[in-house]
C-alpha positions as MATLAB code, in Angstrom:
seq = 'XXXXXXXXXXXXXXXXXXXXXXXXXXXXXXXXXXXXXXXXXXXXXXXXXXXXXXXXXXXXXXXXXXXXXXXXXXXXXXXXXXXXXXXXXXXXXXXXXXXXXXXXXXXXXXXXXXXXXXXXXXXXXXXXXXXXXXXXXXXXXXXXXXXXXXXXXXXXXXXXXXXXXXXXXXXXXXXXXXXXXXXXXXXXXXXXXXXXXXXXXXXXXXXXXXXXXXXXXXXXXXXXXXXXXXXXXXXXXXXXXXXXXXXXXXXXXXXXXXXXXXXXXXXXXXXXXXXXXXXXXXXXXXXXXXXXXXXXXXXXXXXXXXXXXXXXXXXXXXXXXXXXXXXXXXXXXXXXXXXXXXXXXXXXXXXXXXXXXXXXXXXXXXXXXXXXXXXXXXXXXXXXXXXXXXXXXXXXXXXXXXXXXXXXXXXXXXXXXXX';
ca = [
     111.729   52.134   50.754;
     110.945   52.206   54.478;
     109.389   49.150   56.052;
     106.073   49.290   57.860;
     107.876   49.017   61.214;
     110.154   51.952   60.329;
     107.167   54.045   59.232;
     105.343   53.263   62.486;
     108.467   54.137   64.525;
     108.870   57.426   62.644;
     105.198   58.250   63.237;
     105.665   57.560   66.924;
     108.675   59.894   67.052;
     106.675   62.611   65.288;
     103.906   62.265   67.860;
     106.445   62.502   70.697;
     108.051   65.571   69.158;
     104.644   67.231   68.984;
     103.711   66.278   72.546;
     106.979   67.597   73.955;
     106.235   71.071   72.573;
     103.161   71.227   74.856;
     102.799   71.637   78.597;
     101.428   68.697   80.542;
      98.061   70.337   81.044;
      97.868   71.055   77.332;
      98.623   67.420   76.539;
      95.919   66.341   78.938;
      93.408   68.702   77.362;
      94.188   67.427   73.853;
      94.168   63.708   74.644;
      91.243   63.643   77.110;
      88.689   65.437   74.917;
      85.348   63.744   75.541;
      86.608   61.539   78.417;
      84.696   61.141   81.648;
      86.258   62.366   84.916;
      87.515   58.892   85.846;
      89.226   58.272   82.517;
      90.634   61.773   82.537;
      92.190   61.048   85.924;
      93.720   57.817   84.661;
      95.165   59.593   81.640;
      96.512   62.429   83.782;
      98.329   59.940   86.005;
      99.806   58.211   82.976;
     100.984   61.497   81.406;
     102.684   62.570   84.642;
     104.386   59.183   84.944;
     105.471   58.840   81.325;
     106.188   62.366   80.070;
     109.812   62.141   81.154;
     110.455   58.891   79.319;
     111.912   58.654   75.814;
     108.634   57.298   74.476;
     105.173   56.407   75.628;
     104.558   52.702   76.123;
     101.427   50.994   74.785;
      99.367   48.775   77.069;
      96.785   47.811   74.525;
      98.416   45.239   72.311;
     100.251   41.997   72.964;
      99.249   39.287   75.360;
      99.916   35.578   75.436;
      97.798   33.124   77.378;
      98.861   29.549   77.969;
      96.249   28.024   80.232;
      97.373   24.957   82.175;
      95.386   21.813   81.331;
      94.243   21.453   84.932;
      92.753   24.984   84.942;
      89.109   24.814   83.838;
      87.293   27.945   82.686;
      90.289   30.075   83.723;
      89.425   33.682   82.877;
      91.890   35.697   80.847;
      92.871   38.751   82.855;
      92.354   42.286   81.623;
      94.272   45.304   82.831;
      92.557   47.282   85.591;
      93.023   50.492   83.622;
      91.219   49.124   80.570;
      88.472   47.769   82.810;
      88.049   51.168   84.473;
      87.736   52.969   81.130;
      85.193   50.465   79.866;
      83.104   50.658   83.044;
      82.571   54.419   82.753;
      79.781   54.181   80.216;
      78.059   50.933   81.166;
      74.989   52.904   82.151;
      74.376   53.589   78.458;
      74.190   49.896   77.730;
      72.160   48.941   80.750;
      69.635   51.765   81.003;
      69.307   53.818   77.850;
      67.644   51.324   75.469;
      64.260   49.757   76.010;
      63.625   46.314   74.488;
      60.359   45.784   72.629;
      57.462   44.171   74.392;
      56.474   40.717   73.218;
      54.142   41.053   70.261;
      52.250   38.096   68.806;
      53.776   37.210   65.446;
      51.269   37.581   62.666;
      51.578   36.845   59.002;
      52.138   39.577   56.442;
      51.381   39.537   52.776;
      54.485   41.617   52.059;
      57.657   40.934   53.992;
      60.970   42.708   53.647;
      61.933   46.332   54.010;
      62.329   48.756   51.104;
      63.709   52.272   50.685;
      60.349   53.672   51.805;
      60.443   51.673   55.088;
      63.038   53.927   56.732;
      63.719   57.575   57.614;
      65.805   59.982   55.484;
      69.142   59.015   53.951;
      72.261   58.767   56.043;
      74.460   61.782   56.580;
      77.885   60.647   55.411;
      80.128   63.249   56.950;
      83.807   62.364   56.477;
      85.857   64.549   58.730;
      89.539   64.361   59.672;
      90.290   61.187   57.684;
      91.718   60.588   54.266;
      89.869   58.443   51.781;
      91.460   55.858   49.562;
      90.412   55.623   45.916;
      89.461   52.017   46.640;
      85.849   51.673   47.809;
      84.551   49.166   50.312;
      82.279   47.133   48.069;
      79.403   45.432   49.849;
      77.665   42.368   48.532;
      73.925   42.845   48.902;
      70.967   40.498   48.677;
      68.245   40.776   46.039;
      65.983   43.823   46.386;
      68.517   45.450   48.710;
      69.333   49.152   48.674;
      71.519   51.595   50.530;
      68.767   53.683   52.094;
      69.012   54.618   55.747;
      67.538   52.081   58.168;
      67.490   53.588   61.666;
      70.354   55.970   62.135;
      73.936   56.179   60.914;
      76.897   55.613   63.172;
      77.776   58.822   64.868;
      80.591   60.516   62.968;
      83.549   61.360   65.171;
      85.726   64.359   64.154;
      88.573   62.748   66.162;
      88.403   59.434   64.366;
      92.156   59.148   64.041;
      92.481   59.358   67.831;
      89.648   56.811   68.208;
      91.664   54.356   66.142;
      94.702   54.827   68.315;
      92.635   54.047   71.424;
      91.438   50.662   70.182;
      92.813   47.788   72.263;
      94.201   45.017   70.053;
      94.990   41.692   71.649;
      96.269   39.042   69.239;
      98.840   36.737   70.803;
      96.460   34.288   72.501;
      97.856   30.854   73.215;
      96.499   27.603   74.573;
      98.325   24.415   73.676;
      96.393   21.165   73.221;
      97.327   17.840   71.664;
      95.628   17.615   68.259;
      96.297   14.382   66.331;
      99.344   13.814   68.480;
     100.819   17.263   67.853;
     101.100   20.200   70.242;
      98.854   22.863   68.725;
      97.943   26.403   69.711;
      94.184   26.111   69.297;
      93.759   29.875   69.814;
      95.968   30.813   66.849;
      94.046   33.366   64.806;
      91.983   34.745   67.696;
      91.893   38.524   68.124;
      90.032   40.799   70.522;
      89.620   44.451   69.609;
      88.165   46.591   72.394;
      86.700   50.123   72.455;
      85.630   49.879   68.787;
      82.130   51.285   69.375;
      81.607   53.904   72.037;
      78.589   54.279   74.322;
      76.567   56.549   72.015;
      77.223   54.306   69.016;
      76.290   51.215   70.985;
      73.050   52.858   72.065;
      72.198   53.659   68.442;
      72.981   50.103   67.282;
      70.966   48.510   70.084;
      67.985   50.733   69.327;
      68.262   49.669   65.686;
      68.254   45.984   66.712;
      65.157   46.508   68.898;
      63.458   48.239   66.009;
      64.231   45.248   63.793;
      62.893   42.966   66.503;
      59.622   44.885   66.567;
      59.391   44.611   62.760;
      59.961   40.894   63.019;
      57.260   40.514   65.644;
      54.841   42.398   63.421;
      55.640   40.209   60.423;
      57.328   43.043   58.498;
      60.467   41.031   57.754;
      60.745   38.030   55.482;
      59.727   34.768   57.039;
      63.183   33.256   57.539;
      64.760   36.562   58.596;
      63.242   36.613   62.083;
      62.974   33.801   64.560;
      61.651   33.964   68.141;
      61.356   30.398   69.445;
      59.393   29.421   72.508;
      61.458   29.362   75.701;
      60.975   25.809   76.921;
      64.025   25.462   79.185;
      66.976   27.476   80.516;
      69.404   28.368   77.782;
      66.856   27.924   74.976;
      64.911   30.549   73.151;
      67.187   33.373   72.110;
      65.877   35.596   69.330;
      67.749   35.490   65.985;
      67.591   37.866   63.037;
      69.412   36.817   59.847;
      70.464   39.069   57.007;
      72.029   38.181   53.657;
      71.356   34.489   53.826;
      69.238   31.939   55.638;
      71.355   29.684   57.836;
      70.204   26.373   59.355;
      71.693   25.248   62.656;
      70.197   21.807   62.137;
      68.155   19.887   59.564;
      64.961   21.921   58.997;
      61.393   20.801   58.349;
      62.081   20.702   54.608;
      65.069   18.414   55.004;
      67.691   21.087   54.336;
      70.982   20.201   56.132;
      72.864   22.560   58.429;
      74.416   25.454   56.536;
      73.261   28.106   54.080;
      69.821   27.398   52.569;
      70.292   28.518   48.987;
      66.638   28.581   47.919;
      65.394   30.724   50.821;
      65.364   34.533   50.863;
      66.002   36.748   53.877;
      66.335   40.532   54.088;
      69.566   42.244   53.017;
      72.082   43.766   55.400;
      70.627   46.910   57.018;
      72.580   50.050   56.082;
      73.596   50.743   59.686;
      75.252   47.300   59.771;
      77.131   48.227   56.609;
      78.412   51.270   58.473;
      79.659   48.953   61.189;
      81.458   46.859   58.588;
      82.986   49.950   57.049;
      84.237   50.957   60.547;
      85.824   47.552   61.119;
      87.528   47.446   57.703;
      88.791   51.005   57.819;
      90.105   50.549   61.345;
      92.047   47.440   60.280;
      90.001   45.027   62.333;
      88.563   43.097   59.355;
      90.663   42.590   56.195;
      89.355   44.313   53.033;
      89.689   40.935   51.276;
      86.955   39.408   53.440;
      84.130   41.920   53.673;
      81.041   40.298   55.246;
      77.872   39.920   53.163;
      75.710   38.317   55.844;
      75.141   38.495   59.570;
      73.095   37.039   62.361;
      71.824   39.031   65.313;
      71.382   37.154   68.604;
      69.212   38.711   71.337;
      69.788   36.938   74.642;
      67.633   37.107   77.722;
      69.209   36.196   81.062;
      70.239   32.551   80.986;
      70.231   32.179   77.174;
      73.296   30.580   75.650;
      74.997   29.254   72.513;
      76.181   25.616   72.799;
      79.675   24.397   71.729;
      80.172   24.499   67.983;
      82.492   25.369   65.095;
      81.035   27.810   62.580;
      80.001   26.148   59.310;
      82.474   26.258   56.428;
      79.784   27.709   54.172;
      81.286   30.901   55.638;
      84.896   31.822   54.893;
      87.396   32.937   57.504;
      87.806   35.270   59.305;
      84.435   36.180   60.807;
      83.658   38.356   63.808;
      81.243   38.969   66.656;
      80.396   42.407   68.126;
      79.059   42.503   71.728;
      76.476   44.849   73.257;
      74.628   45.558   76.531;
      76.320   43.058   78.838;
      79.830   41.652   79.143;
      79.853   37.857   79.046;
      82.362   35.035   78.753;
      83.067   32.923   75.684;
      84.712   29.503   76.155;
      87.251   27.925   73.793;
      88.759   24.465   73.519;
      88.839   21.460   71.258;
      86.695   19.571   73.741;
      83.968   21.614   75.488;
      81.609   19.828   77.809;
      77.906   20.379   78.494;
      77.487   20.506   82.264;
      73.777   21.351   82.349;
      71.147   23.565   80.680;
      73.064   26.639   79.592;
      76.193   25.505   81.467;
      79.456   24.458   79.773;
      83.072   23.913   80.755;
      86.281   24.325   78.807;
      89.939   25.188   79.274;
      89.843   28.880   78.249;
      87.368   31.580   79.190;
      87.602   34.996   77.567;
      85.489   38.001   78.668;
      83.863   39.968   75.818;
      83.537   43.638   76.799;
      80.660   45.672   75.348;
      81.692   47.484   72.166;
      84.387   44.897   71.433;
      84.965   42.893   68.261;
      86.113   39.264   68.487;
      87.839   37.940   65.347;
      87.931   34.162   64.733;
      90.374   32.868   62.186;
      92.817   29.982   61.752;
      92.834   27.368   64.485;
      90.527   29.481   66.662;
      87.856   29.150   63.978;
      88.538   25.644   62.695;
      89.989   23.527   65.534;
      88.779   25.087   68.765;
      85.059   24.952   69.513;
      83.488   27.935   71.175;
      80.344   28.562   73.177;
      78.617   31.214   75.277;
      77.258   29.968   78.621;
      73.995   31.328   79.974;
      74.455   35.103   80.056;
      74.045   37.000   83.320;
      71.737   39.672   81.812;
      70.234   40.736   78.513;
      72.872   40.720   75.753;
      72.968   41.395   72.015;
      75.607   40.118   69.644;
      75.993   40.629   65.890;
      78.086   38.062   64.044;
      79.298   39.163   60.616;
      80.366   36.528   58.057;
      81.197   36.302   54.360;
      79.598   33.486   52.391;
      81.609   31.049   50.329;
      81.019   31.997   46.668;
      79.864   28.429   45.966;
      77.190   28.615   48.699;
      75.475   31.924   48.090;
      71.661   31.827   47.763;
      70.331   31.527   44.200;
      68.505   34.873   44.331;
      71.443   36.678   45.923;
      72.898   39.483   43.772;
      76.282   41.056   44.258;
      76.394   44.828   44.115;
      79.564   45.947   42.405;
      78.700   49.408   41.083;
      80.121   52.484   42.732;
      79.005   56.081   42.835;
      75.216   55.633   42.769;
      72.615   55.434   45.487;
      71.918   51.714   45.188;
      75.496   50.506   44.990;
      75.771   49.855   48.745;
      79.426   50.876   48.510;
      81.258   53.310   50.733;
      84.726   54.846   50.531;
      87.350   53.096   52.635;
      88.700   55.249   55.413;
      92.468   55.150   55.061;
      93.924   56.017   58.433;
      97.575   56.977   58.471;
      99.694   54.711   60.676;
      96.761   53.066   62.557;
      97.475   51.108   65.700;
      98.281   47.530   64.800;
];
C-alpha cells in the first residue's frame, strides 16, 4: 500500500505530465481562470520561470519563525507574491459592505430566529468534487434548524483548484523558558490563507451585519447579542454568540468565566455551518473536532482583545476567521498591557482577510494571545467545540442525517488536497 507521501508525489507527477502536454499560454489560461490582471501577471512570470524545471515548487507551505528574545512585536514576514495576490480584492472588504446604523436596543417578547425568519432554502450545488459517505454532523442548539439564514457560500466549480491555492503555514517556532524547559510556545499554530475569496467574504460580512441589525432590534435571544457602551479606547466591541453563552468574567448572577449552562443563545446560523463544512472538507479543521459554537466580534477602529488563553470549556483546536481589515495578533507566555488597547509581546503575526488561524497545542494552552487596537473596522468569527461535560442543559445534539432539520452536510472529499 502506498504511503500518503508517495500518493502526493504521484499526484504531483500526474499534474506535471498534464501540464507539459499544453503550451505555456494554455497553461496560463487554465490556471488563471478568474484571476485579476495583477495575479495573472504574477502567475505568468512564475510559469515562464518554472516550466523548464522538473517540477513546480510550492511557496505556500512551510515556515519556521524563531524570534529573538530581544525582538519585541517582531512581525512575521509574508512573501511579496502572496501579499500582492491578497491585496487585489481588498476593495471588496473595505467598500462593498455597509455596517448597520446604531439602533436603540429594545426588548422583544419573542427572541430567536426560526425557519420562517429567513429567505428560501440554500442551493446546495456540489460540482467538481467527490463526496464521502461520511457526513459532517453538526451539533445544534435547541430549536435550531437548517433553514437558510442570509445566503449560502458561493459554490465554486473549480473547488479542487481553490484547495490547491490555499496557503498553509504550520512550522511556527518561538522558544521560551517554561518551568525551566526550552519550549516552542507556538507549537500547534497554523495559518491558512485564501480560504474565503472576496465574494464569499462580502456575503459573510453582510450576513454578520444582518445579524447585528437583528440584535439591535431585539430579535435575537438576550444573551446572544451584546453591544456594550464604549467608555474608553479598546473597549466596546460588539459580540454575537451562537451555540452557547460564554462569560469572559463573573456575571451579575455570579456565574464564573466559562460556558453558562443554564442560559440559552441562538443556534449556529446555517451560513456559518457552510463555513465549517468548507474548513473541514479543505483539511483546515479536523473532522474529529467540528465546532458547535462560535462568537462573532465586530471591532470598530481602536477596539481590541486583551491577553488571554481560551477557556478549557472548549476543546482544542479552535479557529478564528478574519474579515474586512488585516490586523496583528500577538503571542507569548507573558504579554504586557502598555496602555488602552496597546499590548506588547515577542511574536506578532498578521492575519490576512479571508484567512483561518488554528490554535492547538502549546499555541492554545501555553502562549497567551491578544489583538491590539485594530486600525480599521474588523470582523472575526471564532469557531469552537464545547467540552461534552460543559454543554448547556437545553442544548440538543443533532445526529440524524438525510432530513431537513438534521443540520448535517456531506463532507467534500478532495483528492490529494494541499497539506
